[in-house]
PLY file of the C-alpha trace (Angstrom):
ply
format ascii 1.0
element vertex 562
property float x
property float y
property float z
element edge 558
property int vertex1
property int vertex2
end_header
11.38 12.31 15.66
9.23 11.83 18.63
7.06 13.97 20.30
7.86 14.51 23.82
5.50 11.85 25.08
7.83 10.63 28.19
10.81 11.92 29.96
12.88 9.22 27.69
11.99 11.27 24.29
13.64 14.20 25.57
8.56 13.05 20.91
15.60 11.15 15.31
28.83 7.03 0.58
30.27 5.45 -1.54
31.01 2.02 -0.11
34.27 0.66 -0.21
33.29 -2.91 -1.04
33.96 -4.84 -3.94
31.17 -3.31 -6.57
28.99 -6.17 -6.41
28.90 -6.48 -2.70
28.30 -2.85 -2.31
25.58 -2.52 -4.65
23.95 -5.40 -2.94
24.26 -3.91 0.81
23.43 -0.92 -0.02
20.28 -1.66 -1.90
18.97 -4.10 1.17
19.86 -1.39 3.71
18.11 1.59 1.80
14.84 -0.46 1.96
14.38 0.89 5.37
14.50 4.64 4.37
11.61 6.56 3.12
9.52 10.12 3.36
7.80 11.66 0.69
6.94 15.22 -0.32
5.37 17.83 -3.10
5.72 21.08 -4.35
3.35 23.77 -5.83
5.04 26.43 -7.69
2.60 29.59 -7.70
5.17 31.51 -9.94
4.27 31.44 -13.93
8.19 31.50 -14.55
10.69 29.06 -14.17
13.66 30.23 -12.03
15.97 27.31 -12.60
18.48 29.26 -14.32
18.23 32.18 -12.24
21.59 33.07 -10.27
21.27 33.36 -6.73
22.18 36.81 -5.06
23.88 37.15 -1.84
23.23 38.96 1.22
20.14 39.99 3.34
18.14 38.42 5.97
15.65 35.61 5.56
12.39 36.34 7.75
10.85 32.88 8.77
7.78 32.35 11.01
7.94 28.96 12.82
5.01 27.79 15.01
6.49 26.09 18.16
9.24 26.89 20.35
11.21 24.05 21.79
12.74 24.17 25.37
16.40 24.05 24.13
17.76 24.37 20.76
19.09 20.73 20.17
17.79 17.43 21.66
15.40 14.96 20.96
12.38 16.45 19.77
11.53 17.00 16.05
11.25 20.94 16.68
14.66 20.72 18.17
15.79 19.09 14.85
14.48 21.81 12.82
16.40 24.28 14.61
19.75 22.44 14.82
19.78 21.28 11.07
20.72 24.90 10.74
23.81 24.64 12.94
24.92 20.81 12.78
26.31 18.54 10.07
25.70 15.13 10.02
27.54 12.02 8.80
25.09 11.44 5.90
21.78 12.75 4.26
18.80 10.99 3.03
17.43 12.20 -0.59
13.73 11.41 -1.61
12.44 8.01 -0.68
15.44 6.74 1.10
18.78 7.10 -0.93
21.24 7.87 1.49
24.09 10.17 0.11
27.70 11.60 1.47
27.79 14.45 3.98
30.70 14.51 6.86
30.90 10.92 5.87
32.17 10.90 2.15
32.26 6.80 2.11
31.56 3.90 4.18
31.61 0.00 4.46
30.03 -2.48 6.48
31.25 -5.78 7.48
29.91 -9.35 6.65
28.42 -9.47 9.86
26.86 -6.10 9.51
28.44 -5.32 13.05
31.47 -2.92 12.04
30.69 0.29 10.09
33.44 2.30 8.76
33.28 5.75 7.60
35.67 7.99 5.75
35.10 11.65 6.81
35.75 14.85 4.78
39.15 16.34 5.82
39.28 20.06 6.89
36.56 20.43 8.61
36.01 22.65 11.22
33.32 23.47 13.97
32.49 27.29 14.34
34.67 27.43 17.46
37.92 25.78 15.64
37.24 22.51 16.90
38.40 20.04 14.25
35.56 17.76 13.04
37.50 14.82 12.62
37.07 10.95 13.93
37.72 11.74 17.58
35.05 14.41 17.18
32.67 11.95 15.88
33.55 9.47 18.65
33.12 12.17 21.25
29.41 13.05 20.14
28.43 9.18 20.34
30.11 8.85 23.82
28.09 11.96 25.21
24.95 10.86 23.40
24.66 7.40 24.92
26.50 8.26 28.25
23.90 7.71 31.01
24.88 11.31 32.41
24.34 13.13 29.31
21.81 10.75 27.38
20.02 11.89 24.39
16.92 9.63 24.56
16.23 9.78 21.06
19.55 8.70 19.84
19.39 6.09 22.81
15.89 5.09 21.35
17.43 4.22 17.99
20.55 2.75 18.66
21.14 2.08 22.48
20.19 -1.50 22.30
22.55 -1.97 18.95
25.55 0.25 19.91
28.49 -1.49 21.22
31.57 0.99 20.75
33.35 3.41 18.41
36.80 4.52 17.92
38.93 6.83 15.67
41.09 4.60 13.56
42.79 7.91 12.41
41.94 11.53 11.99
39.82 10.80 8.78
38.47 7.38 9.66
35.49 6.57 12.27
34.62 3.24 13.30
31.07 2.18 14.90
30.91 -1.29 16.39
27.12 -2.75 16.79
26.11 -5.88 19.05
23.44 -6.90 16.36
22.84 -5.90 13.14
20.68 -2.71 12.53
19.23 -2.33 8.84
18.25 1.21 9.43
21.29 2.67 10.92
22.00 5.14 7.68
18.57 6.42 7.62
18.83 6.89 11.54
21.95 8.86 11.28
20.59 10.96 8.58
18.18 12.64 11.17
18.83 16.10 12.85
19.34 14.49 16.35
22.66 13.25 15.22
23.91 16.39 14.50
27.67 16.78 15.29
28.47 18.98 18.18
31.85 20.47 18.97
33.86 18.21 21.55
34.55 21.62 23.37
30.63 22.70 23.49
29.90 19.24 24.82
32.03 20.09 28.26
29.91 23.44 28.42
26.94 22.90 31.34
23.91 21.72 30.05
22.07 25.01 30.26
24.61 26.50 27.93
24.14 23.89 25.39
20.83 24.21 25.31
20.89 28.00 24.72
24.04 27.90 22.18
25.19 24.65 20.93
28.15 24.75 18.63
28.31 23.02 15.43
29.89 23.18 11.98
27.07 24.02 9.82
26.27 26.87 7.64
24.94 29.20 10.36
25.87 30.01 13.76
23.64 30.91 16.56
23.87 35.02 17.76
20.86 35.03 20.25
17.96 33.53 21.26
15.29 35.66 22.53
13.00 33.23 24.72
9.38 33.62 23.50
10.67 35.63 20.24
13.20 34.33 18.03
16.66 32.67 17.20
19.35 35.01 15.57
21.45 33.01 13.18
24.18 34.47 11.15
26.35 32.97 8.44
29.04 30.57 8.81
31.50 32.58 6.34
33.99 29.44 6.21
31.45 26.63 5.78
32.73 24.06 3.52
30.93 20.93 4.64
27.38 20.81 3.06
25.66 17.24 2.05
25.84 16.12 -1.61
22.25 16.74 -2.16
22.65 20.65 -1.13
22.07 22.90 -4.05
25.00 25.30 -2.50
28.10 23.57 -1.81
29.53 26.66 0.03
28.49 29.31 2.85
25.13 30.29 2.97
24.21 32.99 0.35
22.05 35.17 2.86
23.92 37.16 5.77
21.35 36.40 8.46
18.44 33.95 9.23
15.63 35.51 11.78
13.72 32.56 13.06
10.63 33.62 14.73
8.04 32.10 16.91
4.53 32.67 15.75
2.11 30.19 17.55
-1.07 31.57 16.42
-1.80 30.14 12.94
-3.84 33.46 11.95
-1.11 35.48 12.90
1.60 33.59 11.40
-0.51 33.27 8.11
-0.72 37.21 8.07
2.75 37.77 8.76
3.38 36.07 5.51
0.26 37.75 3.23
1.72 41.41 4.84
5.29 40.87 3.95
6.58 40.65 7.62
8.01 37.13 6.64
9.03 35.78 3.19
8.50 31.98 4.49
6.01 30.27 7.20
5.77 26.88 8.51
2.49 24.79 9.09
0.12 26.42 6.68
-3.54 26.87 8.51
-6.01 24.41 6.75
-8.39 27.34 6.00
-5.74 28.97 4.23
-4.48 26.28 1.93
-6.05 27.03 -1.27
-4.95 30.49 -1.21
-1.09 29.21 -0.39
-1.35 27.15 -3.46
-2.77 29.88 -5.53
-0.51 32.68 -4.55
2.66 31.00 -2.92
5.07 28.23 -3.44
4.04 25.50 -1.18
6.26 22.60 -0.06
4.53 19.66 1.89
6.11 17.03 3.35
4.44 14.04 4.40
6.37 12.73 7.68
7.29 8.95 7.95
7.41 7.25 11.20
4.47 6.69 13.42
1.33 8.91 12.33
-0.58 10.84 14.92
-1.92 8.06 16.72
-4.31 7.68 19.62
-2.62 5.41 22.11
-5.01 3.63 24.46
-3.67 2.45 27.71
-4.15 -1.16 27.79
-3.34 -1.27 31.61
-6.40 0.22 32.86
-9.95 0.72 32.43
-11.79 1.32 30.29
-9.19 0.10 27.59
-7.72 -2.71 29.09
-10.65 -4.26 27.52
-9.89 -5.10 23.84
-13.72 -4.81 23.01
-13.80 -1.40 24.41
-10.79 -0.52 22.53
-12.10 -1.93 19.23
-15.52 -0.09 20.10
-14.01 3.08 20.04
-12.06 2.61 16.99
-15.44 1.65 15.07
-17.30 4.45 16.79
-15.15 7.13 15.19
-15.57 8.40 11.37
-12.20 9.17 11.43
-11.42 9.52 7.46
-14.58 12.31 7.34
-13.47 13.91 10.70
-9.68 14.30 9.42
-10.97 15.60 5.98
-13.23 18.32 7.52
-10.48 19.30 10.21
-7.31 19.39 8.17
-8.36 19.72 4.23
-5.35 19.24 2.01
-3.02 20.12 5.03
-2.99 16.37 6.16
-4.38 12.88 5.35
-6.40 10.44 6.81
-3.76 7.62 8.37
-5.90 4.48 9.52
-2.63 2.31 10.20
-1.77 3.13 13.60
1.63 1.65 13.09
3.28 3.47 10.42
2.58 6.61 8.50
1.66 6.02 4.89
4.75 7.79 3.55
7.12 5.06 5.81
8.92 2.33 3.74
7.26 -1.10 4.52
4.03 0.43 5.17
1.07 -2.00 4.88
-1.68 -0.47 3.06
-4.20 -3.53 3.65
-4.59 -2.10 7.35
-5.72 1.27 6.51
-9.23 0.48 6.75
-9.22 -2.38 9.35
-11.85 -0.32 11.67
-14.40 1.81 9.28
-16.92 3.63 10.84
-19.58 1.37 12.05
-21.47 2.49 15.18
-23.43 -0.79 14.94
-20.51 -2.77 15.78
-19.05 -0.37 18.33
-22.61 -1.04 20.23
-22.31 -4.65 20.00
-18.92 -4.82 21.50
-19.87 -2.36 24.20
-22.97 -4.86 25.19
-20.75 -7.99 24.76
-18.46 -6.16 27.33
-21.03 -5.50 30.04
-21.64 -1.70 29.13
-25.21 -2.44 28.33
-26.91 0.33 30.27
-26.98 3.91 29.65
-27.34 6.93 32.32
-29.79 10.00 31.62
-27.08 11.80 29.78
-26.90 8.70 27.32
-23.35 7.55 28.52
-22.91 3.66 28.81
-22.54 2.47 32.28
-21.57 -0.83 34.09
-22.06 -1.33 37.99
-22.83 2.09 38.28
-19.74 3.42 36.49
-19.72 5.67 33.45
-17.83 4.59 30.59
-15.54 7.47 30.82
-12.04 8.18 29.02
-9.60 11.28 29.27
-7.60 12.13 26.25
-4.53 14.18 27.26
-2.99 16.22 24.72
-0.14 18.72 24.09
-2.30 21.77 22.90
-0.42 23.80 20.66
2.67 21.36 20.44
1.86 17.93 19.54
-1.57 18.96 18.60
-2.06 21.95 16.63
-5.41 24.05 16.33
-6.72 21.84 13.28
-5.73 18.89 15.39
-8.00 20.16 18.23
-10.65 20.65 16.08
-10.36 17.18 15.08
-10.39 15.77 18.68
-13.63 17.76 19.31
-15.36 15.97 16.59
-13.93 12.53 17.59
-15.30 13.46 20.94
-18.95 13.91 19.86
-18.73 10.83 17.58
-17.88 8.64 20.42
-20.47 10.27 22.75
-23.14 8.81 19.85
-21.93 5.18 21.20
-22.18 6.09 24.90
-18.52 7.08 25.54
-17.95 10.03 27.71
-14.92 11.82 26.38
-12.92 14.44 28.19
-10.32 16.41 26.46
-7.70 17.98 28.44
-5.00 20.02 26.92
-1.75 19.86 28.37
1.15 22.47 28.38
4.70 21.65 27.04
6.08 21.95 30.72
3.57 19.24 31.79
4.54 17.10 28.83
8.19 17.39 29.12
7.85 16.89 32.71
6.69 13.65 32.64
4.06 13.70 35.26
1.63 12.67 32.39
3.67 9.79 31.13
2.77 6.83 33.69
0.46 4.00 33.29
-1.62 5.40 35.97
-1.54 9.13 34.79
-3.56 8.92 31.71
-6.42 6.95 29.73
-5.37 7.84 26.32
-3.23 10.45 24.30
-2.34 11.45 20.92
1.34 11.40 19.55
3.69 10.79 16.78
7.33 9.81 16.00
9.02 11.14 13.25
11.32 8.57 11.39
12.57 7.60 8.06
12.51 3.95 8.76
9.99 1.49 9.94
12.11 0.55 12.61
10.31 3.47 14.44
8.20 0.21 15.40
11.07 -1.34 17.86
11.19 2.42 19.67
7.19 2.74 20.14
6.36 -0.85 20.83
9.31 -2.69 22.81
8.12 -3.71 26.05
7.93 -1.47 28.88
9.43 -3.58 31.86
10.70 -2.92 35.10
14.37 -3.78 34.62
13.71 -2.39 30.76
11.69 0.39 30.56
10.41 1.74 27.43
8.75 5.18 28.07
7.98 5.61 24.28
5.36 2.71 24.49
2.43 5.10 25.40
-0.14 2.21 25.20
1.71 0.12 27.81
1.19 -2.77 25.69
3.71 -5.53 26.24
3.86 -8.21 23.85
7.11 -10.25 23.55
6.21 -11.77 20.23
5.79 -8.41 18.81
8.82 -7.36 19.99
10.71 -9.89 18.70
9.09 -9.70 15.20
10.14 -5.95 15.09
13.56 -6.79 16.17
14.04 -9.62 13.67
12.88 -7.01 10.81
15.55 -4.62 11.96
18.39 -7.08 11.67
17.38 -8.69 8.39
18.66 -7.54 5.08
16.31 -9.56 2.84
13.69 -7.09 1.53
10.86 -9.80 1.41
11.63 -11.01 4.40
11.84 -7.59 6.11
8.52 -6.49 4.66
6.82 -9.86 5.65
8.06 -9.07 9.41
7.08 -5.56 9.63
3.83 -6.46 8.15
3.22 -9.01 10.55
3.98 -6.51 13.41
1.83 -3.72 11.90
-1.08 -6.23 11.92
-0.77 -7.50 15.45
-0.66 -3.68 16.26
-4.00 -3.48 14.41
-5.77 -6.60 15.73
-5.13 -5.65 19.49
-6.27 -1.90 18.89
-3.91 -0.52 21.17
-3.76 2.45 19.22
-5.98 4.16 16.62
-4.63 5.58 13.65
-5.74 9.37 12.91
-3.96 11.25 10.32
-0.17 12.07 8.76
2.02 14.50 10.32
3.26 17.06 7.61
5.69 19.74 7.54
4.48 22.61 5.11
6.26 25.78 4.29
4.36 28.51 2.18
6.85 30.88 0.50
6.77 34.22 -1.16
8.86 33.43 -4.42
9.18 37.13 -5.41
11.00 37.30 -2.37
12.81 33.91 -1.55
13.78 31.15 -3.80
15.58 27.69 -3.15
14.01 26.82 0.48
13.58 23.28 0.71
12.50 20.21 2.92
15.04 17.61 3.67
13.74 14.04 3.50
14.51 12.17 6.67
11.92 14.26 8.70
10.90 17.53 6.89
13.18 19.85 8.29
13.45 23.11 6.33
16.87 24.06 4.77
17.83 27.67 4.51
21.79 27.19 3.41
20.73 27.12 -0.07
18.23 30.02 -0.10
18.81 33.30 -1.60
16.73 36.46 -1.55
15.46 38.15 -4.86
16.65 41.52 -5.24
14.21 44.17 -5.82
0 1
1 2
2 3
3 4
4 5
5 6
6 7
7 8
8 9
12 13
13 14
14 15
15 16
16 17
17 18
18 19
19 20
20 21
21 22
22 23
23 24
24 25
25 26
26 27
27 28
28 29
29 30
30 31
31 32
32 33
33 34
34 35
35 36
36 37
37 38
38 39
39 40
40 41
41 42
42 43
43 44
44 45
45 46
46 47
47 48
48 49
49 50
50 51
51 52
52 53
53 54
54 55
55 56
56 57
57 58
58 59
59 60
60 61
61 62
62 63
63 64
64 65
65 66
66 67
67 68
68 69
69 70
70 71
71 72
72 73
73 74
74 75
75 76
76 77
77 78
78 79
79 80
80 81
81 82
82 83
83 84
84 85
85 86
86 87
87 88
88 89
89 90
90 91
91 92
92 93
93 94
94 95
95 96
96 97
97 98
98 99
99 100
100 101
101 102
102 103
103 104
104 105
105 106
106 107
107 108
108 109
109 110
110 111
111 112
112 113
113 114
114 115
115 116
116 117
117 118
118 119
119 120
120 121
121 122
122 123
123 124
124 125
125 126
126 127
127 128
128 129
129 130
130 131
131 132
132 133
133 134
134 135
135 136
136 137
137 138
138 139
139 140
140 141
141 142
142 143
143 144
144 145
145 146
146 147
147 148
148 149
149 150
150 151
151 152
152 153
153 154
154 155
155 156
156 157
157 158
158 159
159 160
160 161
161 162
162 163
163 164
164 165
165 166
166 167
167 168
168 169
169 170
170 171
171 172
172 173
173 174
174 175
175 176
176 177
177 178
178 179
179 180
180 181
181 182
182 183
183 184
184 185
185 186
186 187
187 188
188 189
189 190
190 191
191 192
192 193
193 194
194 195
195 196
196 197
197 198
198 199
199 200
200 201
201 202
202 203
203 204
204 205
205 206
206 207
207 208
208 209
209 210
210 211
211 212
212 213
213 214
214 215
215 216
216 217
217 218
218 219
219 220
220 221
221 222
222 223
223 224
224 225
225 226
226 227
227 228
228 229
229 230
230 231
231 232
232 233
233 234
234 235
235 236
236 237
237 238
238 239
239 240
240 241
241 242
242 243
243 244
244 245
245 246
246 247
247 248
248 249
249 250
250 251
251 252
252 253
253 254
254 255
255 256
256 257
257 258
258 259
259 260
260 261
261 262
262 263
263 264
264 265
265 266
266 267
267 268
268 269
269 270
270 271
271 272
272 273
273 274
274 275
275 276
276 277
277 278
278 279
279 280
280 281
281 282
282 283
283 284
284 285
285 286
286 287
287 288
288 289
289 290
290 291
291 292
292 293
293 294
294 295
295 296
296 297
297 298
298 299
299 300
300 301
301 302
302 303
303 304
304 305
305 306
306 307
307 308
308 309
309 310
310 311
311 312
312 313
313 314
314 315
315 316
316 317
317 318
318 319
319 320
320 321
321 322
322 323
323 324
324 325
325 326
326 327
327 328
328 329
329 330
330 331
331 332
332 333
333 334
334 335
335 336
336 337
337 338
338 339
339 340
340 341
341 342
342 343
343 344
344 345
345 346
346 347
347 348
348 349
349 350
350 351
351 352
352 353
353 354
354 355
355 356
356 357
357 358
358 359
359 360
360 361
361 362
362 363
363 364
364 365
365 366
366 367
367 368
368 369
369 370
370 371
371 372
372 373
373 374
374 375
375 376
376 377
377 378
378 379
379 380
380 381
381 382
382 383
383 384
384 385
385 386
386 387
387 388
388 389
389 390
390 391
391 392
392 393
393 394
394 395
395 396
396 397
397 398
398 399
399 400
400 401
401 402
402 403
403 404
404 405
405 406
406 407
407 408
408 409
409 410
410 411
411 412
412 413
413 414
414 415
415 416
416 417
417 418
418 419
419 420
420 421
421 422
422 423
423 424
424 425
425 426
426 427
427 428
428 429
429 430
430 431
431 432
432 433
433 434
434 435
435 436
436 437
437 438
438 439
439 440
440 441
441 442
442 443
443 444
444 445
445 446
446 447
447 448
448 449
449 450
450 451
451 452
452 453
453 454
454 455
455 456
456 457
457 458
458 459
459 460
460 461
461 462
462 463
463 464
464 465
465 466
466 467
467 468
468 469
469 470
470 471
471 472
472 473
473 474
474 475
475 476
476 477
477 478
478 479
479 480
480 481
481 482
482 483
483 484
484 485
485 486
486 487
487 488
488 489
489 490
490 491
491 492
492 493
493 494
494 495
495 496
496 497
497 498
498 499
499 500
500 501
501 502
502 503
503 504
504 505
505 506
506 507
507 508
508 509
509 510
510 511
511 512
512 513
513 514
514 515
515 516
516 517
517 518
518 519
519 520
520 521
521 522
522 523
523 524
524 525
525 526
526 527
527 528
528 529
529 530
530 531
531 532
532 533
533 534
534 535
535 536
536 537
537 538
538 539
539 540
540 541
541 542
542 543
543 544
544 545
545 546
546 547
547 548
548 549
549 550
550 551
551 552
552 553
553 554
554 555
555 556
556 557
557 558
558 559
559 560
560 561
């Protein structure tokens, strides 16, 4: 699940093989999946046997309003999860279970995937969710005129074609093996739209996309909320859902409350039964008084990408000096408390399968090393403000960041701390907040438009490395490579890891790629991106965070009757 870092990231079964072969292939494929989460139950009573009640409205406060309800940003996936069904779902640390696809098999060459679909499923507009509908979605996602940048980032280089074998059999053909395929398909970006709705103008799809999921969008009041109503005929829940029928509640009121203190206050005063993104200052109270759900998002963590194509970070010594100059672990602990964890490995979040923990402390805080590297790089004099200079130029870098979108209030506090730490060794760091419009507009996404910028990409697989670090070439652009670091050997290594089914070989290749990224200091790891919920259990039960990218799920939730 990407952040909106570039125009291309608009910032995501039971096999029918013989038993032995199915077990082997499934085990190998699932090594690419992952995620982690934790739950704190503030209630003293165990309500596992409590009987769900029907009716009422869930009042939910989210922090970020996206530009469209569906699309390629994780904030859009959060909302669209309530509206769409997907082919498969993910459980825990990577087990793939049926959803619309009840079974699947893969050919020996790993190029042809055949999915058996659940019969009798309909979209809320009456269209059938059959194999032709699934094909229509893949055609739409990958059509150059209507392309979903995130879907294309995952499978664009692998996808060859698809076809409806019959009404309940969908076949997907790949150009080359792609072991993380099932994990990729479990994400909200691959939610299935009604074929009729795909023919609607883009602005209509933006506001009111049509799926087959447990809720239907009634109205989007921009700047305020999205009003959902229950889909009364819902019959296509994933295997890991607690409730296999229609949602228990009548309505879901998904509010946008950007200010952390206001969002927290809306929970404590009873305006909302559940809120997203618990402020760090309120974490202990949340654990004591409410049910807390925390999910450490796999994929790329919050990372500071350094633009290697322009000064000052075109010099690897300067990049390494900045990494050594920052006491990132202490800064993260101070800014976030329990709300997020330090993630020193810039390539993968610690909750991602194939994460290499040996790289977590590759650049521990060492201002002496930072000073020595800057001296070697020729930044050996300082001006009256204590900023290093070379040839009369100050050692200055601008960090552009999405304020209130990619970086929340706690993240902004972290950046300010890092700014002060960098100054101690002679860096002048300017922090430039960007609006969501600027981020999605793309004017701050070219090699000449910024020096450094933080960002993440939520993904349940280490295959995200190929998305983020594939070369950005004129005839084969990759706007997700936000460091503009082009390394054909690195790209080849990640590609090989994505295609092998041997777990040991895959781990070795992914580790080799992570080490190369760390050694080049093309990015600096900061902290884990997390999804967190605080739930008032005296009013609401059975809300959960799904395992591919931490999307909140409300179709199983029910209200406690007074």
